mmCIF file of the N, C-alpha and C atoms, coordinates in Angstrom:
data_MODEL
# 
_entry.id   MODEL 
# 
loop_
_atom_site.group_PDB 
_atom_site.id 
_atom_site.type_symbol 
_atom_site.label_atom_id 
_atom_site.label_alt_id 
_atom_site.label_comp_id 
_atom_site.label_asym_id 
_atom_site.label_entity_id 
_atom_site.label_seq_id 
_atom_site.pdbx_PDB_ins_code 
_atom_site.Cartn_x 
_atom_site.Cartn_y 
_atom_site.Cartn_z 
_atom_site.occupancy 
_atom_site.B_iso_or_equiv 
_atom_site.pdbx_formal_charge 
_atom_site.auth_seq_id 
_atom_site.auth_comp_id 
_atom_site.auth_asym_id 
_atom_site.auth_atom_id 
_atom_site.pdbx_PDB_model_num 
ATOM 1   N N  . MET A 1 1  ? 0.841  -1.181 0.000   1.00 0.00 ? 1  MET A N  1 
ATOM 2   C CA . MET A 1 1  ? 0.000  0.000  0.000   1.00 0.00 ? 1  MET A CA 1 
ATOM 3   C C  . MET A 1 1  ? 0.884  1.242  0.000   1.00 0.00 ? 1  MET A C  1 
ATOM 4   N N  . LYS A 1 2  ? 0.545  2.185  -0.861  1.00 0.00 ? 2  LYS A N  1 
ATOM 5   C CA . LYS A 1 2  ? 1.264  3.451  -0.926  1.00 0.00 ? 2  LYS A CA 1 
ATOM 6   C C  . LYS A 1 2  ? 0.716  4.398  0.136   1.00 0.00 ? 2  LYS A C  1 
ATOM 7   N N  . ASP A 1 3  ? 1.628  5.088  0.814   1.00 0.00 ? 3  ASP A N  1 
ATOM 8   C CA . ASP A 1 3  ? 1.252  6.094  1.800   1.00 0.00 ? 3  ASP A CA 1 
ATOM 9   C C  . ASP A 1 3  ? 1.442  7.453  1.141   1.00 0.00 ? 3  ASP A C  1 
ATOM 10  N N  . VAL A 1 4  ? 0.337  8.139  0.849   1.00 0.00 ? 4  VAL A N  1 
ATOM 11  C CA . VAL A 1 4  ? 0.390  9.401  0.122   1.00 0.00 ? 4  VAL A CA 1 
ATOM 12  C C  . VAL A 1 4  ? -0.142 10.523 1.002   1.00 0.00 ? 4  VAL A C  1 
ATOM 13  N N  . LYS A 1 5  ? 0.605  11.611 1.031   1.00 0.00 ? 5  LYS A N  1 
ATOM 14  C CA . LYS A 1 5  ? 0.160  12.808 1.745   1.00 0.00 ? 5  LYS A CA 1 
ATOM 15  C C  . LYS A 1 5  ? 0.042  13.931 0.716   1.00 0.00 ? 5  LYS A C  1 
ATOM 16  N N  . VAL A 1 6  ? -1.104 14.600 0.703   1.00 0.00 ? 6  VAL A N  1 
ATOM 17  C CA . VAL A 1 6  ? -1.301 15.775 -0.134  1.00 0.00 ? 6  VAL A CA 1 
ATOM 18  C C  . VAL A 1 6  ? -1.211 16.969 0.806   1.00 0.00 ? 6  VAL A C  1 
ATOM 19  N N  . LEU A 1 7  ? -0.224 17.817 0.570   1.00 0.00 ? 7  LEU A N  1 
ATOM 20  C CA . LEU A 1 7  ? 0.048  18.944 1.453   1.00 0.00 ? 7  LEU A CA 1 
ATOM 21  C C  . LEU A 1 7  ? -0.558 20.220 0.890   1.00 0.00 ? 7  LEU A C  1 
ATOM 22  N N  . GLY A 1 8  ? -1.313 20.915 1.703   1.00 0.00 ? 8  GLY A N  1 
ATOM 23  C CA . GLY A 1 8  ? -1.891 22.184 1.286   1.00 0.00 ? 8  GLY A CA 1 
ATOM 24  C C  . GLY A 1 8  ? -2.992 22.620 2.230   1.00 0.00 ? 8  GLY A C  1 
ATOM 25  N N  . PRO A 1 9  ? -3.425 23.882 2.086   1.00 0.00 ? 9  PRO A N  1 
ATOM 26  C CA . PRO A 1 9  ? -4.400 24.437 3.018   1.00 0.00 ? 9  PRO A CA 1 
ATOM 27  C C  . PRO A 1 9  ? -5.840 23.969 2.805   1.00 0.00 ? 9  PRO A C  1 
ATOM 28  N N  . GLY A 1 10 ? -6.076 23.135 1.809   1.00 0.00 ? 10 GLY A N  1 
ATOM 29  C CA . GLY A 1 10 ? -7.436 22.674 1.546   1.00 0.00 ? 10 GLY A CA 1 
ATOM 30  C C  . GLY A 1 10 ? -8.090 23.441 0.416   1.00 0.00 ? 10 GLY A C  1 
ATOM 31  N N  . CYS A 1 11 ? -7.283 24.106 -0.399  1.00 0.00 ? 11 CYS A N  1 
ATOM 32  C CA . CYS A 1 11 ? -7.799 24.883 -1.523  1.00 0.00 ? 11 CYS A CA 1 
ATOM 33  C C  . CYS A 1 11 ? -8.288 23.960 -2.647  1.00 0.00 ? 11 CYS A C  1 
ATOM 34  N N  . LYS A 1 12 ? -8.888 24.543 -3.659  1.00 0.00 ? 12 LYS A N  1 
ATOM 35  C CA . LYS A 1 12 ? -9.420 23.789 -4.790  1.00 0.00 ? 12 LYS A CA 1 
ATOM 36  C C  . LYS A 1 12 ? -8.322 22.974 -5.475  1.00 0.00 ? 12 LYS A C  1 
ATOM 37  N N  . ARG A 1 13 ? -7.133 23.554 -5.657  1.00 0.00 ? 13 ARG A N  1 
ATOM 38  C CA . ARG A 1 13 ? -6.033 22.819 -6.286  1.00 0.00 ? 13 ARG A CA 1 
ATOM 39  C C  . ARG A 1 13 ? -5.620 21.618 -5.454  1.00 0.00 ? 13 ARG A C  1 
ATOM 40  N N  . CYS A 1 14 ? -5.638 21.772 -4.138  1.00 0.00 ? 14 CYS A N  1 
ATOM 41  C CA . CYS A 1 14 ? -5.264 20.664 -3.251  1.00 0.00 ? 14 CYS A CA 1 
ATOM 42  C C  . CYS A 1 14 ? -6.302 19.544 -3.334  1.00 0.00 ? 14 CYS A C  1 
ATOM 43  N N  . GLU A 1 15 ? -7.576 19.925 -3.365  1.00 0.00 ? 15 GLU A N  1 
ATOM 44  C CA . GLU A 1 15 ? -8.649 18.939 -3.487  1.00 0.00 ? 15 GLU A CA 1 
ATOM 45  C C  . GLU A 1 15 ? -8.549 18.203 -4.829  1.00 0.00 ? 15 GLU A C  1 
ATOM 46  N N  . THR A 1 16 ? -8.273 18.940 -5.893  1.00 0.00 ? 16 THR A N  1 
ATOM 47  C CA . THR A 1 16 ? -8.123 18.349 -7.220  1.00 0.00 ? 16 THR A CA 1 
ATOM 48  C C  . THR A 1 16 ? -6.937 17.394 -7.254  1.00 0.00 ? 16 THR A C  1 
ATOM 49  N N  . THR A 1 17 ? -5.847 17.782 -6.604  1.00 0.00 ? 17 THR A N  1 
ATOM 50  C CA . THR A 1 17 ? -4.658 16.932 -6.556  1.00 0.00 ? 17 THR A CA 1 
ATOM 51  C C  . THR A 1 17 ? -4.952 15.635 -5.818  1.00 0.00 ? 17 THR A C  1 
ATOM 52  N N  . ALA A 1 18 ? -5.636 15.712 -4.690  1.00 0.00 ? 18 ALA A N  1 
ATOM 53  C CA . ALA A 1 18 ? -5.980 14.508 -3.926  1.00 0.00 ? 18 ALA A CA 1 
ATOM 54  C C  . ALA A 1 18 ? -6.866 13.586 -4.756  1.00 0.00 ? 18 ALA A C  1 
ATOM 55  N N  . ALA A 1 19 ? -7.835 14.160 -5.474  1.00 0.00 ? 19 ALA A N  1 
ATOM 56  C CA . ALA A 1 19 ? -8.716 13.356 -6.323  1.00 0.00 ? 19 ALA A CA 1 
ATOM 57  C C  . ALA A 1 19 ? -7.927 12.718 -7.463  1.00 0.00 ? 19 ALA A C  1 
ATOM 58  N N  . MET A 1 20 ? -6.981 13.453 -8.017  1.00 0.00 ? 20 MET A N  1 
ATOM 59  C CA . MET A 1 20 ? -6.149 12.929 -9.100  1.00 0.00 ? 20 MET A CA 1 
ATOM 60  C C  . MET A 1 20 ? -5.303 11.750 -8.618  1.00 0.00 ? 20 MET A C  1 
ATOM 61  N N  . VAL A 1 21 ? -4.731 11.862 -7.428  1.00 0.00 ? 21 VAL A N  1 
ATOM 62  C CA . VAL A 1 21 ? -3.927 10.772 -6.862  1.00 0.00 ? 21 VAL A CA 1 
ATOM 63  C C  . VAL A 1 21 ? -4.805 9.531  -6.673  1.00 0.00 ? 21 VAL A C  1 
ATOM 64  N N  . ALA A 1 22 ? -5.999 9.728  -6.118  1.00 0.00 ? 22 ALA A N  1 
ATOM 65  C CA . ALA A 1 22 ? -6.907 8.597  -5.900  1.00 0.00 ? 22 ALA A CA 1 
ATOM 66  C C  . ALA A 1 22 ? -7.299 7.954  -7.230  1.00 0.00 ? 22 ALA A C  1 
ATOM 67  N N  . ASP A 1 23 ? -7.564 8.771  -8.234  1.00 0.00 ? 23 ASP A N  1 
ATOM 68  C CA . ASP A 1 23 ? -7.971 8.264  -9.546  1.00 0.00 ? 23 ASP A CA 1 
ATOM 69  C C  . ASP A 1 23 ? -6.840 7.482  -10.216 1.00 0.00 ? 23 ASP A C  1 
ATOM 70  N N  . GLU A 1 24 ? -5.631 8.009  -10.168 1.00 0.00 ? 24 GLU A N  1 
ATOM 71  C CA . GLU A 1 24 ? -4.493 7.327  -10.795 1.00 0.00 ? 24 GLU A CA 1 
ATOM 72  C C  . GLU A 1 24 ? -4.161 6.023  -10.061 1.00 0.00 ? 24 GLU A C  1 
ATOM 73  N N  . ALA A 1 25 ? -4.281 6.026  -8.741  1.00 0.00 ? 25 ALA A N  1 
ATOM 74  C CA . ALA A 1 25 ? -4.034 4.796  -7.975  1.00 0.00 ? 25 ALA A CA 1 
ATOM 75  C C  . ALA A 1 25 ? -5.057 3.734  -8.372  1.00 0.00 ? 25 ALA A C  1 
ATOM 76  N N  . ARG A 1 26 ? -6.313 4.149  -8.518  1.00 0.00 ? 26 ARG A N  1 
ATOM 77  C CA . ARG A 1 26 ? -7.380 3.223  -8.923  1.00 0.00 ? 26 ARG A CA 1 
ATOM 78  C C  . ARG A 1 26 ? -7.094 2.657  -10.313 1.00 0.00 ? 26 ARG A C  1 
ATOM 79  N N  . LYS A 1 27 ? -6.690 3.515  -11.247 1.00 0.00 ? 27 LYS A N  1 
ATOM 80  C CA . LYS A 1 27 ? -6.379 3.078  -12.614 1.00 0.00 ? 27 LYS A CA 1 
ATOM 81  C C  . LYS A 1 27 ? -5.241 2.063  -12.637 1.00 0.00 ? 27 LYS A C  1 
ATOM 82  N N  . LEU A 1 28 ? -4.271 2.255  -11.726 1.00 0.00 ? 28 LEU A N  1 
ATOM 83  C CA . LEU A 1 28 ? -3.116 1.358  -11.663 1.00 0.00 ? 28 LEU A CA 1 
ATOM 84  C C  . LEU A 1 28 ? -3.407 0.092  -10.846 1.00 0.00 ? 28 LEU A C  1 
ATOM 85  N N  . GLY A 1 29 ? -4.557 0.054  -10.179 1.00 0.00 ? 29 GLY A N  1 
ATOM 86  C CA . GLY A 1 29 ? -4.895 -1.084 -9.339  1.00 0.00 ? 29 GLY A CA 1 
ATOM 87  C C  . GLY A 1 29 ? -4.091 -1.124 -8.052  1.00 0.00 ? 29 GLY A C  1 
ATOM 88  N N  . LEU A 1 30 ? -3.665 0.060  -7.590  1.00 0.00 ? 30 LEU A N  1 
ATOM 89  C CA . LEU A 1 30 ? -2.865 0.155  -6.363  1.00 0.00 ? 30 LEU A CA 1 
ATOM 90  C C  . LEU A 1 30 ? -3.731 0.605  -5.200  1.00 0.00 ? 30 LEU A C  1 
ATOM 91  N N  . GLU A 1 31 ? -3.433 0.065  -4.031  1.00 0.00 ? 31 GLU A N  1 
ATOM 92  C CA . GLU A 1 31 ? -4.064 0.573  -2.817  1.00 0.00 ? 31 GLU A CA 1 
ATOM 93  C C  . GLU A 1 31 ? -3.240 1.749  -2.343  1.00 0.00 ? 31 GLU A C  1 
ATOM 94  N N  . ALA A 1 32 ? -3.921 2.822  -2.000  1.00 0.00 ? 32 ALA A N  1 
ATOM 95  C CA . ALA A 1 32 ? -3.216 4.004  -1.515  1.00 0.00 ? 32 ALA A CA 1 
ATOM 96  C C  . ALA A 1 32 ? -3.974 4.603  -0.342  1.00 0.00 ? 32 ALA A C  1 
ATOM 97  N N  . LYS A 1 33 ? -3.234 4.900  0.701   1.00 0.00 ? 33 LYS A N  1 
ATOM 98  C CA . LYS A 1 33 ? -3.798 5.620  1.849   1.00 0.00 ? 33 LYS A CA 1 
ATOM 99  C C  . LYS A 1 33 ? -3.468 7.089  1.595   1.00 0.00 ? 33 LYS A C  1 
ATOM 100 N N  . ILE A 1 34 ? -4.500 7.884  1.337   1.00 0.00 ? 34 ILE A N  1 
ATOM 101 C CA . ILE A 1 34 ? -4.298 9.289  1.000   1.00 0.00 ? 34 ILE A CA 1 
ATOM 102 C C  . ILE A 1 34 ? -4.712 10.147 2.184   1.00 0.00 ? 34 ILE A C  1 
ATOM 103 N N  . GLU A 1 35 ? -3.766 10.929 2.660   1.00 0.00 ? 35 GLU A N  1 
ATOM 104 C CA . GLU A 1 35 ? -3.994 11.810 3.812   1.00 0.00 ? 35 GLU A CA 1 
ATOM 105 C C  . GLU A 1 35 ? -3.795 13.246 3.373   1.00 0.00 ? 35 GLU A C  1 
ATOM 106 N N  . LYS A 1 36 ? -4.712 14.115 3.747   1.00 0.00 ? 36 LYS A N  1 
ATOM 107 C CA . LYS A 1 36 ? -4.565 15.538 3.463   1.00 0.00 ? 36 LYS A CA 1 
ATOM 108 C C  . LYS A 1 36 ? -3.932 16.197 4.677   1.00 0.00 ? 36 LYS A C  1 
ATOM 109 N N  . VAL A 1 37 ? -2.831 16.880 4.450   1.00 0.00 ? 37 VAL A N  1 
ATOM 110 C CA . VAL A 1 37 ? -2.122 17.572 5.525   1.00 0.00 ? 37 VAL A CA 1 
ATOM 111 C C  . VAL A 1 37 ? -2.319 19.071 5.325   1.00 0.00 ? 37 VAL A C  1 
ATOM 112 N N  . THR A 1 38 ? -3.005 19.707 6.284   1.00 0.00 ? 38 THR A N  1 
ATOM 113 C CA . THR A 1 38 ? -3.305 21.131 6.161   1.00 0.00 ? 38 THR A CA 1 
ATOM 114 C C  . THR A 1 38 ? -2.562 21.997 7.170   1.00 0.00 ? 38 THR A C  1 
ATOM 115 N N  . ASP A 1 39 ? -1.885 21.385 8.108   1.00 0.00 ? 39 ASP A N  1 
ATOM 116 C CA . ASP A 1 39 ? -1.148 22.123 9.134   1.00 0.00 ? 39 ASP A CA 1 
ATOM 117 C C  . ASP A 1 39 ? 0.112  22.734 8.529   1.00 0.00 ? 39 ASP A C  1 
ATOM 118 N N  . TYR A 1 40 ? 0.218  24.055 8.605   1.00 0.00 ? 40 TYR A N  1 
ATOM 119 C CA . TYR A 1 40 ? 1.341  24.749 7.970   1.00 0.00 ? 40 TYR A CA 1 
ATOM 120 C C  . TYR A 1 40 ? 2.697  24.320 8.519   1.00 0.00 ? 40 TYR A C  1 
ATOM 121 N N  . ALA A 1 41 ? 2.777  24.049 9.809   1.00 0.00 ? 41 ALA A N  1 
ATOM 122 C CA . ALA A 1 41 ? 4.040  23.597 10.400  1.00 0.00 ? 41 ALA A CA 1 
ATOM 123 C C  . ALA A 1 41 ? 4.436  22.232 9.841   1.00 0.00 ? 41 ALA A C  1 
ATOM 124 N N  . ALA A 1 42 ? 3.460  21.338 9.689   1.00 0.00 ? 42 ALA A N  1 
ATOM 125 C CA . ALA A 1 42 ? 3.736  20.014 9.131   1.00 0.00 ? 42 ALA A CA 1 
ATOM 126 C C  . ALA A 1 42 ? 4.168  20.128 7.669   1.00 0.00 ? 42 ALA A C  1 
ATOM 127 N N  . ILE A 1 43 ? 3.503  21.014 6.920   1.00 0.00 ? 43 ILE A N  1 
ATOM 128 C CA . ILE A 1 43 ? 3.857  21.219 5.515   1.00 0.00 ? 43 ILE A CA 1 
ATOM 129 C C  . ILE A 1 43 ? 5.281  21.753 5.421   1.00 0.00 ? 43 ILE A C  1 
ATOM 130 N N  . ALA A 1 44 ? 5.606  22.746 6.235   1.00 0.00 ? 44 ALA A N  1 
ATOM 131 C CA . ALA A 1 44 ? 6.950  23.320 6.239   1.00 0.00 ? 44 ALA A CA 1 
ATOM 132 C C  . ALA A 1 44 ? 8.000  22.285 6.604   1.00 0.00 ? 44 ALA A C  1 
ATOM 133 N N  . GLY A 1 45 ? 7.622  21.328 7.439   1.00 0.00 ? 45 GLY A N  1 
ATOM 134 C CA . GLY A 1 45 ? 8.535  20.270 7.836   1.00 0.00 ? 45 GLY A CA 1 
ATOM 135 C C  . GLY A 1 45 ? 9.012  19.415 6.670   1.00 0.00 ? 45 GLY A C  1 
ATOM 136 N N  . TYR A 1 46 ? 8.246  19.421 5.592   1.00 0.00 ? 46 TYR A N  1 
ATOM 137 C CA . TYR A 1 46 ? 8.653  18.687 4.381   1.00 0.00 ? 46 TYR A CA 1 
ATOM 138 C C  . TYR A 1 46 ? 9.497  19.558 3.460   1.00 0.00 ? 46 TYR A C  1 
ATOM 139 N N  . GLY A 1 47 ? 9.701  20.824 3.840   1.00 0.00 ? 47 GLY A N  1 
ATOM 140 C CA . GLY A 1 47 ? 10.503 21.724 3.017   1.00 0.00 ? 47 GLY A CA 1 
ATOM 141 C C  . GLY A 1 47 ? 9.750  22.263 1.816   1.00 0.00 ? 47 GLY A C  1 
ATOM 142 N N  . ILE A 1 48 ? 8.441  22.216 1.867   1.00 0.00 ? 48 ILE A N  1 
ATOM 143 C CA . ILE A 1 48 ? 7.624  22.682 0.750   1.00 0.00 ? 48 ILE A CA 1 
ATOM 144 C C  . ILE A 1 48 ? 7.153  24.109 1.018   1.00 0.00 ? 48 ILE A C  1 
ATOM 145 N N  . ALA A 1 49 ? 7.438  25.001 0.051   1.00 0.00 ? 49 ALA A N  1 
ATOM 146 C CA . ALA A 1 49 ? 7.012  26.391 0.178   1.00 0.00 ? 49 ALA A CA 1 
ATOM 147 C C  . ALA A 1 49 ? 5.773  26.672 -0.653  1.00 0.00 ? 49 ALA A C  1 
ATOM 148 N N  . ALA A 1 50 ? 5.563  25.891 -1.732  1.00 0.00 ? 50 ALA A N  1 
ATOM 149 C CA . ALA A 1 50 ? 4.407  26.090 -2.605  1.00 0.00 ? 50 ALA A CA 1 
ATOM 150 C C  . ALA A 1 50 ? 3.534  24.841 -2.575  1.00 0.00 ? 50 ALA A C  1 
ATOM 151 N N  . THR A 1 51 ? 2.226  25.051 -2.522  1.00 0.00 ? 51 THR A N  1 
ATOM 152 C CA . THR A 1 51 ? 1.298  23.924 -2.482  1.00 0.00 ? 51 THR A CA 1 
ATOM 153 C C  . THR A 1 51 ? 0.496  23.898 -3.774  1.00 0.00 ? 51 THR A C  1 
ATOM 154 N N  . PRO A 1 52 ? -0.121 22.792 -4.094  1.00 0.00 ? 52 PRO A N  1 
ATOM 155 C CA . PRO A 1 52 ? -0.125 21.547 -3.338  1.00 0.00 ? 52 PRO A CA 1 
ATOM 156 C C  . PRO A 1 52 ? 1.193  20.795 -3.467  1.00 0.00 ? 52 PRO A C  1 
ATOM 157 N N  . GLY A 1 53 ? 1.471  20.014 -2.441  1.00 0.00 ? 53 GLY A N  1 
ATOM 158 C CA . GLY A 1 53 ? 2.633  19.146 -2.448  1.00 0.00 ? 53 GLY A CA 1 
ATOM 159 C C  . GLY A 1 53 ? 2.173  17.706 -2.337  1.00 0.00 ? 53 GLY A C  1 
ATOM 160 N N  . ILE A 1 54 ? 2.992  16.803 -2.841  1.00 0.00 ? 54 ILE A N  1 
ATOM 161 C CA . ILE A 1 54 ? 2.684  15.379 -2.747  1.00 0.00 ? 54 ILE A CA 1 
ATOM 162 C C  . ILE A 1 54 ? 3.885  14.663 -2.157  1.00 0.00 ? 54 ILE A C  1 
ATOM 163 N N  . VAL A 1 55 ? 3.624  13.855 -1.143  1.00 0.00 ? 55 VAL A N  1 
ATOM 164 C CA . VAL A 1 55 ? 4.647  13.028 -0.509  1.00 0.00 ? 55 VAL A CA 1 
ATOM 165 C C  . VAL A 1 55 ? 4.179  11.584 -0.645  1.00 0.00 ? 55 VAL A C  1 
ATOM 166 N N  . ILE A 1 56 ? 5.010  10.747 -1.250  1.00 0.00 ? 56 ILE A N  1 
ATOM 167 C CA . ILE A 1 56 ? 4.677  9.333  -1.412  1.00 0.00 ? 56 ILE A CA 1 
ATOM 168 C C  . ILE A 1 56 ? 5.709  8.495  -0.678  1.00 0.00 ? 56 ILE A C  1 
ATOM 169 N N  . ASP A 1 57 ? 5.237  7.700  0.262   1.00 0.00 ? 57 ASP A N  1 
ATOM 170 C CA . ASP A 1 57 ? 6.106  6.850  1.079   1.00 0.00 ? 57 ASP A CA 1 
ATOM 171 C C  . ASP A 1 57 ? 7.270  7.641  1.676   1.00 0.00 ? 57 ASP A C  1 
ATOM 172 N N  . GLY A 1 58 ? 6.951  8.845  2.181   1.00 0.00 ? 58 GLY A N  1 
ATOM 173 C CA . GLY A 1 58 ? 7.935  9.665  2.879   1.00 0.00 ? 58 GLY A CA 1 
ATOM 174 C C  . GLY A 1 58 ? 8.823  10.520 1.994   1.00 0.00 ? 58 GLY A C  1 
ATOM 175 N N  . LYS A 1 59 ? 8.659  10.449 0.672   1.00 0.00 ? 59 LYS A N  1 
ATOM 176 C CA . LYS A 1 59 ? 9.510  11.202 -0.248  1.00 0.00 ? 59 LYS A CA 1 
ATOM 177 C C  . LYS A 1 59 ? 8.682  12.274 -0.955  1.00 0.00 ? 59 LYS A C  1 
ATOM 178 N N  . VAL A 1 60 ? 9.161  13.532 -0.905  1.00 0.00 ? 60 VAL A N  1 
ATOM 179 C CA . VAL A 1 60 ? 8.487  14.625 -1.603  1.00 0.00 ? 60 VAL A CA 1 
ATOM 180 C C  . VAL A 1 60 ? 8.702  14.420 -3.102  1.00 0.00 ? 60 VAL A C  1 
ATOM 181 N N  . VAL A 1 61 ? 7.598  14.317 -3.851  1.00 0.00 ? 61 VAL A N  1 
ATOM 182 C CA . VAL A 1 61 ? 7.698  14.119 -5.298  1.00 0.00 ? 61 VAL A CA 1 
ATOM 183 C C  . VAL A 1 61 ? 7.179  15.315 -6.088  1.00 0.00 ? 61 VAL A C  1 
ATOM 184 N N  . HIS A 1 62 ? 6.467  16.227 -5.433  1.00 0.00 ? 62 HIS A N  1 
ATOM 185 C CA . HIS A 1 62 ? 5.892  17.367 -6.149  1.00 0.00 ? 62 HIS A CA 1 
ATOM 186 C C  . HIS A 1 62 ? 5.615  18.508 -5.185  1.00 0.00 ? 62 HIS A C  1 
ATOM 187 N N  . ALA A 1 63 ? 5.808  19.732 -5.688  1.00 0.00 ? 63 ALA A N  1 
ATOM 188 C CA . ALA A 1 63 ? 5.438  20.918 -4.915  1.00 0.00 ? 63 ALA A CA 1 
ATOM 189 C C  . ALA A 1 63 ? 5.062  22.043 -5.865  1.00 0.00 ? 63 ALA A C  1 
ATOM 190 N N  . GLY A 1 64 ? 3.918  22.638 -5.642  1.00 0.00 ? 64 GLY A N  1 
ATOM 191 C CA . GLY A 1 64 ? 3.485  23.804 -6.394  1.00 0.00 ? 64 GLY A CA 1 
ATOM 192 C C  . GLY A 1 64 ? 2.751  23.494 -7.681  1.00 0.00 ? 64 GLY A C  1 
ATOM 193 N N  . GLY A 1 65 ? 1.503  23.903 -7.759  1.00 0.00 ? 65 GLY A N  1 
ATOM 194 C CA . GLY A 1 65 ? 0.709  23.720 -8.963  1.00 0.00 ? 65 GLY A CA 1 
ATOM 195 C C  . GLY A 1 65 ? 0.147  22.323 -9.097  1.00 0.00 ? 65 GLY A C  1 
ATOM 196 N N  . LEU A 1 66 ? -0.748 22.183 -10.084 1.00 0.00 ? 66 LEU A N  1 
ATOM 197 C CA . LEU A 1 66 ? -1.349 20.871 -10.330 1.00 0.00 ? 66 LEU A CA 1 
ATOM 198 C C  . LEU A 1 66 ? -0.364 19.985 -11.075 1.00 0.00 ? 66 LEU A C  1 
ATOM 199 N N  . PRO A 1 67 ? -0.168 18.757 -10.597 1.00 0.00 ? 67 PRO A N  1 
ATOM 200 C CA . PRO A 1 67 ? 0.706  17.835 -11.325 1.00 0.00 ? 67 PRO A CA 1 
ATOM 201 C C  . PRO A 1 67 ? -0.018 17.276 -12.545 1.00 0.00 ? 67 PRO A C  1 
ATOM 202 N N  . LYS A 1 68 ? 0.744  16.731 -13.474 1.00 0.00 ? 68 LYS A N  1 
ATOM 203 C CA . LYS A 1 68 ? 0.156  16.061 -14.631 1.00 0.00 ? 68 LYS A CA 1 
ATOM 204 C C  . LYS A 1 68 ? -0.237 14.646 -14.207 1.00 0.00 ? 68 LYS A C  1 
ATOM 205 N N  . PRO A 1 69 ? -1.382 14.152 -14.688 1.00 0.00 ? 69 PRO A N  1 
ATOM 206 C CA . PRO A 1 69 ? -1.811 12.798 -14.311 1.00 0.00 ? 69 PRO A CA 1 
ATOM 207 C C  . PRO A 1 69 ? -0.755 11.731 -14.620 1.00 0.00 ? 69 PRO A C  1 
ATOM 208 N N  . GLU A 1 70 ? -0.050 11.868 -15.742 1.00 0.00 ? 70 GLU A N  1 
ATOM 209 C CA . GLU A 1 70 ? 0.972  10.871 -16.086 1.00 0.00 ? 70 GLU A CA 1 
ATOM 210 C C  . GLU A 1 70 ? 2.137  10.892 -15.098 1.00 0.00 ? 70 GLU A C  1 
ATOM 211 N N  . ASP A 1 71 ? 2.429  12.075 -14.534 1.00 0.00 ? 71 ASP A N  1 
ATOM 212 C CA . ASP A 1 71 ? 3.478  12.148 -13.509 1.00 0.00 ? 71 ASP A CA 1 
ATOM 213 C C  . ASP A 1 71 ? 3.017  11.461 -12.228 1.00 0.00 ? 71 ASP A C  1 
ATOM 214 N N  . VAL A 1 72 ? 1.762  11.685 -11.851 1.00 0.00 ? 72 VAL A N  1 
ATOM 215 C CA . VAL A 1 72 ? 1.218  11.039 -10.655 1.00 0.00 ? 72 VAL A CA 1 
ATOM 216 C C  . VAL A 1 72 ? 1.280  9.526  -10.816 1.00 0.00 ? 72 VAL A C  1 
ATOM 217 N N  . ALA A 1 73 ? 0.900  9.025  -11.984 1.00 0.00 ? 73 ALA A N  1 
ATOM 218 C CA . ALA A 1 73 ? 0.942  7.581  -12.243 1.00 0.00 ? 73 ALA A CA 1 
ATOM 219 C C  . ALA A 1 73 ? 2.373  7.064  -12.136 1.00 0.00 ? 73 ALA A C  1 
ATOM 220 N N  . ARG A 1 74 ? 3.328  7.809  -12.664 1.00 0.00 ? 74 ARG A N  1 
ATOM 221 C CA . ARG A 1 74 ? 4.739  7.384  -12.596 1.00 0.00 ? 74 ARG A CA 1 
ATOM 222 C C  . ARG A 1 74 ? 5.227  7.356  -11.145 1.00 0.00 ? 74 ARG A C  1 
ATOM 223 N N  . TRP A 1 75 ? 4.871  8.381  -10.381 1.00 0.00 ? 75 TRP A N  1 
ATOM 224 C CA . TRP A 1 75 ? 5.297  8.432  -8.973  1.00 0.00 ? 75 TRP A CA 1 
ATOM 225 C C  . TRP A 1 75 ? 4.703  7.282  -8.175  1.00 0.00 ? 75 TRP A C  1 
ATOM 226 N N  . LEU A 1 76 ? 3.438  6.987  -8.429  1.00 0.00 ? 76 LEU A N  1 
ATOM 227 C CA . LEU A 1 76 ? 2.784  5.901  -7.697  1.00 0.00 ? 76 LEU A CA 1 
ATOM 228 C C  . LEU A 1 76 ? 3.363  4.532  -8.083  1.00 0.00 ? 76 LEU A C  1 
ATOM 229 N N  . SER A 1 77 ? 3.813  4.404  -9.312  1.00 0.00 ? 77 SER A N  1 
ATOM 230 C CA . SER A 1 77 ? 4.345  3.126  -9.807  1.00 0.00 ? 77 SER A CA 1 
ATOM 231 C C  . SER A 1 77 ? 5.760  2.862  -9.325  1.00 0.00 ? 77 SER A C  1 
ATOM 232 N N  . ALA A 1 78 ? 6.464  3.908  -8.911  1.00 0.00 ? 78 ALA A N  1 
ATOM 233 C CA . ALA A 1 78 ? 7.878  3.755  -8.508  1.00 0.00 ? 78 ALA A CA 1 
ATOM 234 C C  . ALA A 1 78 ? 8.022  2.962  -7.239  1.00 0.00 ? 78 ALA A C  1 
# 
């Protein structure tokens, strides 16, 4: 199971990113635990200044702006 954290204040882009991660995981047939992290101190702890951010299995893979679905699929497959 992939442990995914979507970092951001809960804005529309963050919600879209979380939905995109869930959709790509479903397409790949992967189980993913998706957690939304909205606490600014926790977000800063990952070294992310721009949101949304994505952390997969403890590794920051994206920060700032909407990711491309193909990138999300690649990150989840790694």
